[in-house]
TIDREN-706210 format. One record per atom (N, C-alpha, C, CB): residue number from 1; residue in three letters; chain; atom name; x, z, y. Coordinates in Angstrom, 2 decimals, decimal comma. Glycine has a CB too. Example, Ala and Ser with C-alpha at 12.3 -4.5 7.8 and 13.67 -1.06 7.14 Angstrom:
REM TIDREN-706210
<r k="1" r="ALA" c="A" a="N" c1="13,19" c3="7,80" c2="-5,69"/>
<r k="1" r="ALA" c="A" a="CA" c1="12,30" c3="7,80" c2="-4,50"/>
<r k="1" r="ALA" c="A" a="C" c1="13,20" c3="7,80" c2="-3,30"/>
<r k="1" r="ALA" c="A" a="CB" c1="11,31" c3="9,05" c2="-4,47"/>
<r k="2" r="SER" c="A" a="N" c1="12,85" c3="7,08" c2="-2,25"/>
<r k="2" r="SER" c="A" a="CA" c1="13,67" c3="7,14" c2="-1,06"/>
<r k="2" r="SER" c="A" a="C" c1="12,90" c3="7,87" c2="0,03"/>
<r k="2" r="SER" c="A" a="CB" c1="14,08" c3="5,72" c2="-0,60"/>
END
This chain:
REM TIDREN-706210
<r k="1" r="UNK" c="A" a="N" c1="0,80" c3="0,01" c2="-1,20"/>
<r k="1" r="UNK" c="A" a="CA" c1="0,02" c3="-0,03" c2="0,00"/>
<r k="1" r="UNK" c="A" a="C" c1="0,83" c3="-0,03" c2="1,28"/>
<r k="1" r="UNK" c="A" a="CB" c1="-0,88" c3="1,09" c2="0,01"/>
<r k="2" r="UNK" c="A" a="N" c1="1,90" c3="0,71" c2="1,28"/>
<r k="2" r="UNK" c="A" a="CA" c1="2,81" c3="0,81" c2="2,37"/>
<r k="2" r="UNK" c="A" a="C" c1="3,48" c3="-0,57" c2="2,63"/>
<r k="2" r="UNK" c="A" a="CB" c1="3,85" c3="1,91" c2="2,07"/>
<r k="3" r="UNK" c="A" a="N" c1="3,85" c3="-1,20" c2="1,60"/>
<r k="3" r="UNK" c="A" a="CA" c1="4,51" c3="-2,57" c2="1,74"/>
<r k="3" r="UNK" c="A" a="C" c1="3,45" c3="-3,53" c2="2,28"/>
<r k="3" r="UNK" c="A" a="CB" c1="5,10" c3="-3,12" c2="0,32"/>
<r k="4" r="UNK" c="A" a="N" c1="2,26" c3="-3,42" c2="1,91"/>
<r k="4" r="UNK" c="A" a="CA" c1="1,16" c3="-4,30" c2="2,43"/>
<r k="4" r="UNK" c="A" a="C" c1="0,91" c3="-3,97" c2="3,93"/>
<r k="4" r="UNK" c="A" a="CB" c1="-0,20" c3="-4,09" c2="1,58"/>
<r k="5" r="UNK" c="A" a="N" c1="0,90" c3="-2,78" c2="4,34"/>
<r k="5" r="UNK" c="A" a="CA" c1="0,85" c3="-2,33" c2="5,76"/>
<r k="5" r="UNK" c="A" a="C" c1="2,03" c3="-2,90" c2="6,54"/>
<r k="5" r="UNK" c="A" a="CB" c1="0,86" c3="-0,79" c2="5,85"/>
<r k="6" r="UNK" c="A" a="N" c1="3,17" c3="-2,75" c2="5,98"/>
<r k="6" r="UNK" c="A" a="CA" c1="4,46" c3="-3,20" c2="6,60"/>
<r k="6" r="UNK" c="A" a="C" c1="4,33" c3="-4,74" c2="6,88"/>
<r k="6" r="UNK" c="A" a="CB" c1="5,73" c3="-2,88" c2="5,62"/>
<r k="7" r="UNK" c="A" a="N" c1="3,84" c3="-5,50" c2="5,85"/>
<r k="7" r="UNK" c="A" a="CA" c1="3,73" c3="-6,84" c2="5,92"/>
<r k="7" r="UNK" c="A" a="C" c1="2,74" c3="-7,21" c2="7,08"/>
<r k="7" r="UNK" c="A" a="CB" c1="3,32" c3="-7,39" c2="4,58"/>
<r k="8" r="UNK" c="A" a="N" c1="1,50" c3="-6,49" c2="7,09"/>
<r k="8" r="UNK" c="A" a="CA" c1="0,54" c3="-6,80" c2="8,17"/>
<r k="8" r="UNK" c="A" a="C" c1="1,19" c3="-6,53" c2="9,62"/>
<r k="8" r="UNK" c="A" a="CB" c1="-0,80" c3="-5,91" c2="7,96"/>
<r k="9" r="UNK" c="A" a="N" c1="1,96" c3="-5,38" c2="9,64"/>
<r k="9" r="UNK" c="A" a="CA" c1="2,52" c3="-5,07" c2="10,89"/>
<r k="9" r="UNK" c="A" a="C" c1="3,54" c3="-6,15" c2="11,42"/>
<r k="9" r="UNK" c="A" a="CB" c1="3,17" c3="-3,75" c2="10,78"/>
<r k="10" r="UNK" c="A" a="N" c1="4,26" c3="-6,65" c2="10,47"/>
<r k="10" r="UNK" c="A" a="CA" c1="5,28" c3="-7,76" c2="10,76"/>
<r k="10" r="UNK" c="A" a="C" c1="4,53" c3="-9,06" c2="11,16"/>
<r k="10" r="UNK" c="A" a="CB" c1="6,23" c3="-8,06" c2="9,45"/>
<r k="11" r="UNK" c="A" a="N" c1="3,43" c3="-9,33" c2="10,45"/>
<r k="11" r="UNK" c="A" a="CA" c1="2,68" c3="-10,51" c2="10,92"/>
<r k="11" r="UNK" c="A" a="C" c1="2,03" c3="-10,32" c2="12,35"/>
<r k="11" r="UNK" c="A" a="CB" c1="1,57" c3="-10,84" c2="9,89"/>
<r k="12" r="UNK" c="A" a="N" c1="1,53" c3="-9,11" c2="12,61"/>
<r k="12" r="UNK" c="A" a="CA" c1="0,91" c3="-8,84" c2="13,94"/>
<r k="12" r="UNK" c="A" a="C" c1="1,93" c3="-8,98" c2="14,96"/>
<r k="12" r="UNK" c="A" a="CB" c1="0,26" c3="-7,45" c2="14,03"/>
<r k="13" r="UNK" c="A" a="N" c1="3,24" c3="-8,43" c2="14,69"/>
<r k="13" r="UNK" c="A" a="CA" c1="4,27" c3="-8,49" c2="15,66"/>
<r k="13" r="UNK" c="A" a="C" c1="4,64" c3="-9,97" c2="16,04"/>
<r k="13" r="UNK" c="A" a="CB" c1="5,49" c3="-7,74" c2="15,11"/>
<r k="14" r="UNK" c="A" a="N" c1="4,84" c3="-10,78" c2="14,90"/>
<r k="14" r="UNK" c="A" a="CA" c1="5,05" c3="-12,22" c2="15,09"/>
<r k="14" r="UNK" c="A" a="C" c1="4,00" c3="-12,84" c2="15,96"/>
<r k="14" r="UNK" c="A" a="CB" c1="5,07" c3="-12,92" c2="13,77"/>
<r k="15" r="UNK" c="A" a="N" c1="2,82" c3="-12,56" c2="15,63"/>
<r k="15" r="UNK" c="A" a="CA" c1="1,71" c3="-13,16" c2="16,42"/>
<r k="15" r="UNK" c="A" a="C" c1="1,73" c3="-12,79" c2="17,90"/>
<r k="15" r="UNK" c="A" a="CB" c1="0,38" c3="-12,75" c2="15,83"/>
<r k="16" r="UNK" c="A" a="N" c1="2,15" c3="-11,45" c2="18,16"/>
<r k="16" r="UNK" c="A" a="CA" c1="2,22" c3="-11,06" c2="19,47"/>
<r k="16" r="UNK" c="A" a="C" c1="3,30" c3="-11,77" c2="20,23"/>
<r k="16" r="UNK" c="A" a="CB" c1="2,40" c3="-9,66" c2="19,53"/>
<r k="17" r="UNK" c="A" a="N" c1="4,50" c3="-11,87" c2="19,58"/>
<r k="17" r="UNK" c="A" a="CA" c1="5,63" c3="-12,65" c2="20,17"/>
<r k="17" r="UNK" c="A" a="C" c1="5,30" c3="-14,06" c2="20,42"/>
<r k="17" r="UNK" c="A" a="CB" c1="6,82" c3="-12,61" c2="19,30"/>
<r k="18" r="UNK" c="A" a="N" c1="4,63" c3="-14,71" c2="19,54"/>
<r k="18" r="UNK" c="A" a="CA" c1="4,21" c3="-16,11" c2="19,69"/>
<r k="18" r="UNK" c="A" a="C" c1="3,25" c3="-16,18" c2="20,94"/>
<r k="18" r="UNK" c="A" a="CB" c1="3,48" c3="-16,64" c2="18,32"/>
<r k="19" r="UNK" c="A" a="N" c1="2,41" c3="-15,25" c2="21,01"/>
<r k="19" r="UNK" c="A" a="CA" c1="1,33" c3="-15,26" c2="22,04"/>
<r k="19" r="UNK" c="A" a="C" c1="1,96" c3="-15,21" c2="23,39"/>
<r k="19" r="UNK" c="A" a="CB" c1="0,33" c3="-14,06" c2="21,87"/>
<r k="20" r="UNK" c="A" a="N" c1="3,00" c3="-14,25" c2="23,44"/>
<r k="20" r="UNK" c="A" a="CA" c1="3,81" c3="-14,02" c2="24,71"/>
<r k="20" r="UNK" c="A" a="C" c1="4,60" c3="-15,26" c2="25,02"/>
<r k="20" r="UNK" c="A" a="CB" c1="4,80" c3="-12,78" c2="24,56"/>
<r k="21" r="UNK" c="A" a="N" c1="5,13" c3="-15,96" c2="24,03"/>
<r k="21" r="UNK" c="A" a="CA" c1="5,82" c3="-17,23" c2="24,26"/>
<r k="21" r="UNK" c="A" a="C" c1="4,99" c3="-18,26" c2="24,93"/>
<r k="21" r="UNK" c="A" a="CB" c1="6,29" c3="-17,78" c2="23,01"/>
<r k="22" r="UNK" c="A" a="N" c1="3,87" c3="-18,42" c2="24,28"/>
<r k="22" r="UNK" c="A" a="CA" c1="2,87" c3="-19,37" c2="24,64"/>
<r k="22" r="UNK" c="A" a="C" c1="2,37" c3="-19,20" c2="26,09"/>
<r k="22" r="UNK" c="A" a="CB" c1="1,74" c3="-19,27" c2="23,68"/>
<r k="23" r="UNK" c="A" a="N" c1="2,16" c3="-17,88" c2="26,35"/>
<r k="23" r="UNK" c="A" a="CA" c1="1,64" c3="-17,49" c2="27,80"/>
<r k="23" r="UNK" c="A" a="C" c1="2,82" c3="-17,77" c2="28,81"/>
<r k="23" r="UNK" c="A" a="CB" c1="1,17" c3="-15,81" c2="27,89"/>
<r k="24" r="UNK" c="A" a="N" c1="4,10" c3="-17,53" c2="28,41"/>
<r k="24" r="UNK" c="A" a="CA" c1="5,22" c3="-17,72" c2="29,29"/>
<r k="24" r="UNK" c="A" a="C" c1="5,26" c3="-19,25" c2="29,55"/>
<r k="24" r="UNK" c="A" a="CB" c1="6,58" c3="-17,16" c2="28,65"/>
<r k="25" r="UNK" c="A" a="N" c1="5,17" c3="-20,04" c2="28,50"/>
<r k="25" r="UNK" c="A" a="CA" c1="5,16" c3="-21,57" c2="28,67"/>
<r k="25" r="UNK" c="A" a="C" c1="4,08" c3="-22,05" c2="29,52"/>
<r k="25" r="UNK" c="A" a="CB" c1="5,02" c3="-22,29" c2="27,35"/>
<r k="26" r="UNK" c="A" a="N" c1="2,85" c3="-21,54" c2="29,36"/>
<r k="26" r="UNK" c="A" a="CA" c1="1,71" c3="-21,91" c2="30,07"/>
<r k="26" r="UNK" c="A" a="C" c1="1,92" c3="-21,59" c2="31,62"/>
<r k="26" r="UNK" c="A" a="CB" c1="0,49" c3="-21,18" c2="29,47"/>
<r k="27" r="UNK" c="A" a="N" c1="2,43" c3="-20,34" c2="31,85"/>
<r k="27" r="UNK" c="A" a="CA" c1="2,78" c3="-19,91" c2="33,21"/>
<r k="27" r="UNK" c="A" a="C" c1="3,81" c3="-20,82" c2="33,84"/>
<r k="27" r="UNK" c="A" a="CB" c1="3,32" c3="-18,48" c2="33,19"/>
<r k="28" r="UNK" c="A" a="N" c1="4,81" c3="-21,14" c2="33,17"/>
<r k="28" r="UNK" c="A" a="CA" c1="5,84" c3="-22,08" c2="33,68"/>
<r k="28" r="UNK" c="A" a="C" c1="5,30" c3="-23,42" c2="33,97"/>
<r k="28" r="UNK" c="A" a="CB" c1="6,96" c3="-22,23" c2="32,72"/>
<r k="29" r="UNK" c="A" a="N" c1="4,45" c3="-24,02" c2="33,07"/>
<r k="29" r="UNK" c="A" a="CA" c1="3,87" c3="-25,24" c2="33,33"/>
<r k="29" r="UNK" c="A" a="C" c1="3,00" c3="-25,18" c2="34,59"/>
<r k="29" r="UNK" c="A" a="CB" c1="3,10" c3="-25,67" c2="32,15"/>
<r k="30" r="UNK" c="A" a="N" c1="2,24" c3="-24,15" c2="34,71"/>
<r k="30" r="UNK" c="A" a="CA" c1="1,36" c3="-24,16" c2="35,86"/>
<r k="30" r="UNK" c="A" a="C" c1="2,14" c3="-23,90" c2="37,20"/>
<r k="30" r="UNK" c="A" a="CB" c1="0,26" c3="-23,08" c2="35,66"/>
<r k="31" r="UNK" c="A" a="N" c1="3,22" c3="-23,21" c2="37,13"/>
<r k="31" r="UNK" c="A" a="CA" c1="4,10" c3="-23,28" c2="38,29"/>
<r k="31" r="UNK" c="A" a="C" c1="4,70" c3="-24,53" c2="38,65"/>
<r k="31" r="UNK" c="A" a="CB" c1="5,12" c3="-22,42" c2="38,13"/>
<r k="32" r="UNK" c="A" a="N" c1="5,12" c3="-25,30" c2="37,72"/>
<r k="32" r="UNK" c="A" a="CA" c1="5,63" c3="-26,62" c2="37,88"/>
<r k="32" r="UNK" c="A" a="C" c1="4,64" c3="-27,59" c2="38,48"/>
<r k="32" r="UNK" c="A" a="CB" c1="6,09" c3="-27,11" c2="36,60"/>
<r k="33" r="UNK" c="A" a="N" c1="3,48" c3="-27,43" c2="37,91"/>
<r k="33" r="UNK" c="A" a="CA" c1="2,33" c3="-28,33" c2="38,45"/>
<r k="33" r="UNK" c="A" a="C" c1="1,95" c3="-27,99" c2="39,97"/>
<r k="33" r="UNK" c="A" a="CB" c1="0,98" c3="-28,13" c2="37,51"/>
<r k="34" r="UNK" c="A" a="N" c1="2,02" c3="-26,71" c2="40,20"/>
<r k="34" r="UNK" c="A" a="CA" c1="1,80" c3="-26,21" c2="41,57"/>
<r k="34" r="UNK" c="A" a="C" c1="2,85" c3="-26,75" c2="42,47"/>
<r k="34" r="UNK" c="A" a="CB" c1="1,80" c3="-24,68" c2="41,61"/>
<r k="35" r="UNK" c="A" a="N" c1="4,02" c3="-26,77" c2="41,97"/>
<r k="35" r="UNK" c="A" a="CA" c1="5,20" c3="-27,31" c2="42,89"/>
<r k="35" r="UNK" c="A" a="C" c1="5,09" c3="-28,77" c2="43,07"/>
<r k="35" r="UNK" c="A" a="CB" c1="6,67" c3="-27,01" c2="42,28"/>
<r k="36" r="UNK" c="A" a="N" c1="4,71" c3="-29,43" c2="42,00"/>
<r k="36" r="UNK" c="A" a="CA" c1="4,56" c3="-30,94" c2="42,26"/>
<r k="36" r="UNK" c="A" a="C" c1="3,53" c3="-31,28" c2="43,15"/>
<r k="36" r="UNK" c="A" a="CB" c1="4,31" c3="-31,70" c2="41,04"/>
<r k="37" r="UNK" c="A" a="N" c1="2,35" c3="-30,50" c2="43,12"/>
<r k="37" r="UNK" c="A" a="CA" c1="1,21" c3="-30,63" c2="44,02"/>
<r k="37" r="UNK" c="A" a="C" c1="1,59" c3="-30,49" c2="45,40"/>
<r k="37" r="UNK" c="A" a="CB" c1="0,17" c3="-29,65" c2="43,73"/>
<r k="38" r="UNK" c="A" a="N" c1="2,36" c3="-29,36" c2="45,61"/>
<r k="38" r="UNK" c="A" a="CA" c1="2,76" c3="-29,00" c2="46,88"/>
<r k="38" r="UNK" c="A" a="C" c1="3,80" c3="-30,04" c2="47,53"/>
<r k="38" r="UNK" c="A" a="CB" c1="3,33" c3="-27,62" c2="46,78"/>
<r k="39" r="UNK" c="A" a="N" c1="4,65" c3="-30,59" c2="46,77"/>
<r k="39" r="UNK" c="A" a="CA" c1="5,64" c3="-31,61" c2="47,19"/>
<r k="39" r="UNK" c="A" a="C" c1="4,83" c3="-32,82" c2="47,41"/>
<r k="39" r="UNK" c="A" a="CB" c1="6,80" c3="-31,86" c2="46,13"/>
<r k="40" r="UNK" c="A" a="N" c1="3,90" c3="-33,16" c2="46,58"/>
<r k="40" r="UNK" c="A" a="CA" c1="3,08" c3="-34,44" c2="46,95"/>
<r k="40" r="UNK" c="A" a="C" c1="2,33" c3="-34,28" c2="48,21"/>
<r k="40" r="UNK" c="A" a="CB" c1="2,05" c3="-34,82" c2="45,84"/>
<r k="41" r="UNK" c="A" a="N" c1="1,71" c3="-33,05" c2="48,48"/>
<r k="41" r="UNK" c="A" a="CA" c1="1,06" c3="-32,88" c2="49,74"/>
<r k="41" r="UNK" c="A" a="C" c1="1,93" c3="-32,94" c2="50,99"/>
<r k="41" r="UNK" c="A" a="CB" c1="0,40" c3="-31,65" c2="49,71"/>
<r k="42" r="UNK" c="A" a="N" c1="3,21" c3="-32,48" c2="50,88"/>
<r k="42" r="UNK" c="A" a="CA" c1="4,17" c3="-32,42" c2="51,87"/>
<r k="42" r="UNK" c="A" a="C" c1="4,59" c3="-33,91" c2="52,19"/>
<r k="42" r="UNK" c="A" a="CB" c1="5,35" c3="-31,51" c2="51,40"/>
<r k="43" r="UNK" c="A" a="N" c1="4,73" c3="-34,73" c2="51,15"/>
<r k="43" r="UNK" c="A" a="CA" c1="5,06" c3="-36,14" c2="51,31"/>
<r k="43" r="UNK" c="A" a="C" c1="3,95" c3="-36,90" c2="52,07"/>
<r k="43" r="UNK" c="A" a="CB" c1="5,28" c3="-36,78" c2="49,94"/>
<r k="44" r="UNK" c="A" a="N" c1="2,62" c3="-36,56" c2="51,57"/>
<r k="44" r="UNK" c="A" a="CA" c1="1,51" c3="-37,08" c2="52,20"/>
<r k="44" r="UNK" c="A" a="C" c1="1,52" c3="-36,67" c2="53,63"/>
<r k="44" r="UNK" c="A" a="CB" c1="0,30" c3="-36,67" c2="51,52"/>
<r k="45" r="UNK" c="A" a="N" c1="1,69" c3="-35,55" c2="54,07"/>
<r k="45" r="UNK" c="A" a="CA" c1="1,74" c3="-35,09" c2="55,52"/>
<r k="45" r="UNK" c="A" a="C" c1="2,82" c3="-35,73" c2="56,26"/>
<r k="45" r="UNK" c="A" a="CB" c1="1,92" c3="-33,60" c2="55,64"/>
<r k="46" r="UNK" c="A" a="N" c1="4,03" c3="-36,04" c2="55,62"/>
<r k="46" r="UNK" c="A" a="CA" c1="5,15" c3="-36,63" c2="56,40"/>
<r k="46" r="UNK" c="A" a="C" c1="4,82" c3="-38,02" c2="56,63"/>
<r k="46" r="UNK" c="A" a="CB" c1="6,52" c3="-36,51" c2="55,69"/>
<r k="47" r="UNK" c="A" a="N" c1="4,07" c3="-38,71" c2="55,66"/>
<r k="47" r="UNK" c="A" a="CA" c1="3,66" c3="-40,10" c2="55,82"/>
<r k="47" r="UNK" c="A" a="C" c1="2,62" c3="-40,36" c2="56,92"/>
<r k="47" r="UNK" c="A" a="CB" c1="3,12" c3="-40,57" c2="54,54"/>
<r k="48" r="UNK" c="A" a="N" c1="1,73" c3="-39,32" c2="56,97"/>
<r k="48" r="UNK" c="A" a="CA" c1="0,67" c3="-39,26" c2="57,99"/>
<r k="48" r="UNK" c="A" a="C" c1="1,28" c3="-39,09" c2="59,37"/>
<r k="48" r="UNK" c="A" a="CB" c1="-0,30" c3="-38,10" c2="57,70"/>
<r k="49" r="UNK" c="A" a="N" c1="2,27" c3="-38,12" c2="59,40"/>
<r k="49" r="UNK" c="A" a="CA" c1="2,89" c3="-37,91" c2="60,69"/>
<r k="49" r="UNK" c="A" a="C" c1="3,66" c3="-39,08" c2="61,17"/>
<r k="49" r="UNK" c="A" a="CB" c1="3,77" c3="-36,75" c2="60,65"/>
<r k="50" r="UNK" c="A" a="N" c1="4,38" c3="-39,80" c2="60,33"/>
<r k="50" r="UNK" c="A" a="CA" c1="5,13" c3="-40,93" c2="60,61"/>
<r k="50" r="UNK" c="A" a="C" c1="4,21" c3="-42,10" c2="61,15"/>
<r k="50" r="UNK" c="A" a="CB" c1="5,88" c3="-41,33" c2="59,37"/>
<r k="51" r="UNK" c="A" a="N" c1="3,07" c3="-42,19" c2="60,47"/>
<r k="51" r="UNK" c="A" a="CA" c1="2,09" c3="-43,28" c2="60,81"/>
<r k="51" r="UNK" c="A" a="C" c1="1,57" c3="-42,89" c2="62,25"/>
<r k="51" r="UNK" c="A" a="CB" c1="0,81" c3="-43,39" c2="59,68"/>
<r k="52" r="UNK" c="A" a="N" c1="1,23" c3="-41,67" c2="62,51"/>
<r k="52" r="UNK" c="A" a="CA" c1="0,82" c3="-41,24" c2="63,86"/>
<r k="52" r="UNK" c="A" a="C" c1="1,83" c3="-41,49" c2="64,86"/>
<r k="52" r="UNK" c="A" a="CB" c1="0,48" c3="-39,84" c2="63,89"/>
<r k="53" r="UNK" c="A" a="N" c1="3,04" c3="-41,13" c2="64,55"/>
<r k="53" r="UNK" c="A" a="CA" c1="4,11" c3="-41,41" c2="65,53"/>
<r k="53" r="UNK" c="A" a="C" c1="4,28" c3="-42,84" c2="65,92"/>
<r k="53" r="UNK" c="A" a="CB" c1="5,38" c3="-40,95" c2="65,01"/>
<r k="54" r="UNK" c="A" a="N" c1="4,30" c3="-43,70" c2="64,88"/>
<r k="54" r="UNK" c="A" a="CA" c1="4,34" c3="-45,14" c2="65,17"/>
<r k="54" r="UNK" c="A" a="C" c1="3,11" c3="-45,67" c2="65,93"/>
<r k="54" r="UNK" c="A" a="CB" c1="4,47" c3="-45,89" c2="63,90"/>
<r k="55" r="UNK" c="A" a="N" c1="2,01" c3="-45,13" c2="65,77"/>
<r k="55" r="UNK" c="A" a="CA" c1="0,76" c3="-45,47" c2="66,40"/>
<r k="55" r="UNK" c="A" a="C" c1="0,96" c3="-45,09" c2="67,93"/>
<r k="55" r="UNK" c="A" a="CB" c1="-0,50" c3="-44,67" c2="65,71"/>
<r k="56" r="UNK" c="A" a="N" c1="1,39" c3="-43,85" c2="68,11"/>
<r k="56" r="UNK" c="A" a="CA" c1="1,68" c3="-43,35" c2="69,52"/>
<r k="56" r="UNK" c="A" a="C" c1="2,69" c3="-44,29" c2="70,24"/>
<r k="56" r="UNK" c="A" a="CB" c1="2,28" c3="-41,85" c2="69,48"/>
<r k="57" r="UNK" c="A" a="N" c1="3,83" c3="-44,58" c2="69,47"/>
<r k="57" r="UNK" c="A" a="CA" c1="4,83" c3="-45,44" c2="70,12"/>
<r k="57" r="UNK" c="A" a="C" c1="4,22" c3="-46,85" c2="70,55"/>
<r k="57" r="UNK" c="A" a="CB" c1="6,06" c3="-45,65" c2="69,13"/>
<r k="58" r="UNK" c="A" a="N" c1="3,36" c3="-47,30" c2="69,62"/>
<r k="58" r="UNK" c="A" a="CA" c1="2,74" c3="-48,63" c2="69,92"/>
<r k="58" r="UNK" c="A" a="C" c1="1,95" c3="-48,55" c2="71,20"/>
<r k="58" r="UNK" c="A" a="CB" c1="1,81" c3="-49,10" c2="68,75"/>
<r k="59" r="UNK" c="A" a="N" c1="1,09" c3="-47,44" c2="71,27"/>
<r k="59" r="UNK" c="A" a="CA" c1="0,18" c3="-47,35" c2="72,35"/>
<r k="59" r="UNK" c="A" a="C" c1="1,03" c3="-47,09" c2="73,64"/>
<r k="59" r="UNK" c="A" a="CB" c1="-0,89" c3="-46,22" c2="72,10"/>
<r k="60" r="UNK" c="A" a="N" c1="1,95" c3="-46,34" c2="73,59"/>
<r k="60" r="UNK" c="A" a="CA" c1="2,89" c3="-46,16" c2="74,70"/>
<r k="60" r="UNK" c="A" a="C" c1="3,57" c3="-47,51" c2="75,16"/>
<r k="60" r="UNK" c="A" a="CB" c1="3,98" c3="-45,14" c2="74,28"/>
<r k="61" r="UNK" c="A" a="N" c1="4,00" c3="-48,31" c2="74,18"/>
<r k="61" r="UNK" c="A" a="CA" c1="4,54" c3="-49,61" c2="74,66"/>
<r k="61" r="UNK" c="A" a="C" c1="3,45" c3="-50,50" c2="75,26"/>
<r k="61" r="UNK" c="A" a="CB" c1="5,23" c3="-50,36" c2="73,50"/>
<r k="62" r="UNK" c="A" a="N" c1="2,22" c3="-50,46" c2="74,73"/>
<r k="62" r="UNK" c="A" a="CA" c1="1,18" c3="-51,20" c2="75,30"/>
<r k="62" r="UNK" c="A" a="C" c1="0,82" c3="-50,75" c2="76,78"/>
<r k="62" r="UNK" c="A" a="CB" c1="0,01" c3="-51,08" c2="74,39"/>
<r k="63" r="UNK" c="A" a="N" c1="0,79" c3="-49,40" c2="76,98"/>
<r k="63" r="UNK" c="A" a="CA" c1="0,55" c3="-48,85" c2="78,37"/>
<r k="63" r="UNK" c="A" a="C" c1="1,68" c3="-49,33" c2="79,24"/>
<r k="63" r="UNK" c="A" a="CB" c1="0,48" c3="-47,25" c2="78,40"/>
<r k="64" r="UNK" c="A" a="N" c1="2,87" c3="-49,26" c2="78,79"/>
<r k="64" r="UNK" c="A" a="CA" c1="4,04" c3="-49,62" c2="79,71"/>
<r k="64" r="UNK" c="A" a="C" c1="3,88" c3="-51,06" c2="79,96"/>
<r k="64" r="UNK" c="A" a="CB" c1="5,52" c3="-49,30" c2="79,08"/>
<r k="65" r="UNK" c="A" a="N" c1="3,55" c3="-51,96" c2="78,99"/>
<r k="65" r="UNK" c="A" a="CA" c1="3,53" c3="-53,37" c2="79,22"/>
<r k="65" r="UNK" c="A" a="C" c1="2,39" c3="-53,62" c2="80,23"/>
<r k="65" r="UNK" c="A" a="CB" c1="3,35" c3="-54,19" c2="77,87"/>
<r k="66" r="UNK" c="A" a="N" c1="1,23" c3="-52,99" c2="80,03"/>
<r k="66" r="UNK" c="A" a="CA" c1="0,13" c3="-53,12" c2="80,99"/>
<r k="66" r="UNK" c="A" a="C" c1="0,57" c3="-52,71" c2="82,41"/>
<r k="66" r="UNK" c="A" a="CB" c1="-1,08" c3="-52,27" c2="80,54"/>
<r k="67" r="UNK" c="A" a="N" c1="1,26" c3="-51,65" c2="82,46"/>
<r k="67" r="UNK" c="A" a="CA" c1="1,71" c3="-51,11" c2="83,73"/>
<r k="67" r="UNK" c="A" a="C" c1="2,60" c3="-52,10" c2="84,49"/>
<r k="67" r="UNK" c="A" a="CB" c1="2,45" c3="-49,81" c2="83,50"/>
<r k="68" r="UNK" c="A" a="N" c1="3,51" c3="-52,64" c2="83,68"/>
<r k="68" r="UNK" c="A" a="CA" c1="4,45" c3="-53,59" c2="84,29"/>
<r k="68" r="UNK" c="A" a="C" c1="3,65" c3="-54,88" c2="84,70"/>
<r k="68" r="UNK" c="A" a="CB" c1="5,64" c3="-53,95" c2="83,27"/>
<r k="69" r="UNK" c="A" a="N" c1="2,74" c3="-55,34" c2="83,83"/>
<r k="69" r="UNK" c="A" a="CA" c1="1,88" c3="-56,43" c2="84,21"/>
<r k="69" r="UNK" c="A" a="C" c1="1,14" c3="-56,23" c2="85,42"/>
<r k="69" r="UNK" c="A" a="CB" c1="0,97" c3="-56,72" c2="83,19"/>
<r k="70" r="UNK" c="A" a="N" c1="0,52" c3="-55,11" c2="85,61"/>
<r k="70" r="UNK" c="A" a="CA" c1="-0,30" c3="-54,84" c2="86,77"/>
<r k="70" r="UNK" c="A" a="C" c1="0,70" c3="-54,68" c2="87,99"/>
<r k="70" r="UNK" c="A" a="CB" c1="-1,23" c3="-53,51" c2="86,54"/>
<r k="71" r="UNK" c="A" a="N" c1="1,92" c3="-54,17" c2="87,90"/>
<r k="71" r="UNK" c="A" a="CA" c1="2,82" c3="-54,12" c2="88,97"/>
<r k="71" r="UNK" c="A" a="C" c1="3,28" c3="-55,42" c2="89,47"/>
<r k="71" r="UNK" c="A" a="CB" c1="3,90" c3="-53,37" c2="88,61"/>
<r k="72" r="UNK" c="A" a="N" c1="3,54" c3="-56,34" c2="88,51"/>
<r k="72" r="UNK" c="A" a="CA" c1="3,87" c3="-57,73" c2="88,79"/>
<r k="72" r="UNK" c="A" a="C" c1="2,75" c3="-58,54" c2="89,53"/>
<r k="72" r="UNK" c="A" a="CB" c1="4,20" c3="-58,41" c2="87,50"/>
<r k="73" r="UNK" c="A" a="N" c1="1,59" c3="-58,31" c2="89,04"/>
<r k="73" r="UNK" c="A" a="CA" c1="0,42" c3="-59,01" c2="89,65"/>
<r k="73" r="UNK" c="A" a="C" c1="0,22" c3="-58,57" c2="91,10"/>
<r k="73" r="UNK" c="A" a="CB" c1="-0,88" c3="-58,72" c2="88,83"/>
<r k="74" r="UNK" c="A" a="N" c1="0,31" c3="-57,26" c2="91,37"/>
<r k="74" r="UNK" c="A" a="CA" c1="0,09" c3="-56,67" c2="92,62"/>
<r k="74" r="UNK" c="A" a="C" c1="1,14" c3="-57,00" c2="93,67"/>
<r k="74" r="UNK" c="A" a="CB" c1="0,00" c3="-55,24" c2="92,43"/>
<r k="75" r="UNK" c="A" a="N" c1="2,41" c3="-57,38" c2="93,13"/>
<r k="75" r="UNK" c="A" a="CA" c1="3,42" c3="-57,70" c2="94,10"/>
<r k="75" r="UNK" c="A" a="C" c1="3,60" c3="-59,17" c2="94,32"/>
<r k="75" r="UNK" c="A" a="CB" c1="4,67" c3="-57,11" c2="93,71"/>
END
């Protein structure tokens, strides 16, 4: 009976170790996924900011061109 109990205890211990290993792996995968999502969001924001900056530069160039045209016409 004691041998049987010891065998059950060993099986339970192995199951606990395996469960902890699986939980650690899952936690690591979740952290990696979160990091990838954050990096993707960062890249998206950088692209949007670059696009906005280009748009602002284009608008500024148009305003300057219009200003120069108006100045030339008035003189």
